[in-house]
Residue, then its C-alpha position, 0 to 999 in steps of 0.5 A: m500500500k502506498v501512502e504519501k509516496v511511501n510504501y507500507e507492507i501490511n500483512w492483511g491476512k493477519f490484520r484481525r478485528g480489534c487490531s490497529f496500526f499507525i501510519p504517519c502522514l502530513n495530509p490525513d485526508t489524502a492518506r485516508d483516501e489512499i487507505l480506503t482504496t486498498t481496504r475497499r478492494l480487500k472488502l475490509k471494514v476499518l475505522m480511521k482517526v487522526t492522532i498524534e503519537d510521540g509528537v507525530q501526526g498520522l492516522r490510526i487504523w482499526r479493523v472493525 
C-alpha cells in the first residue's frame, strides 16, 4: 500500500478485528483516501482517526 509516496507492507491476512496500526502522514485526508482504496478492494471494514503519537501526526487504523 502506498501512502504519501511511501510504501507500507501490511500483512492483511493477519490484520484481525480489534487490531490497529499507525501510519504517519502530513495530509490525513489524502492518506485516508489512499487507505480506503486498498481496504475497499480487500472488502475490509476499518475505522480511521487522526492522532498524534510521540509528537507525530498520522492516522490510526482499526479493523472493525
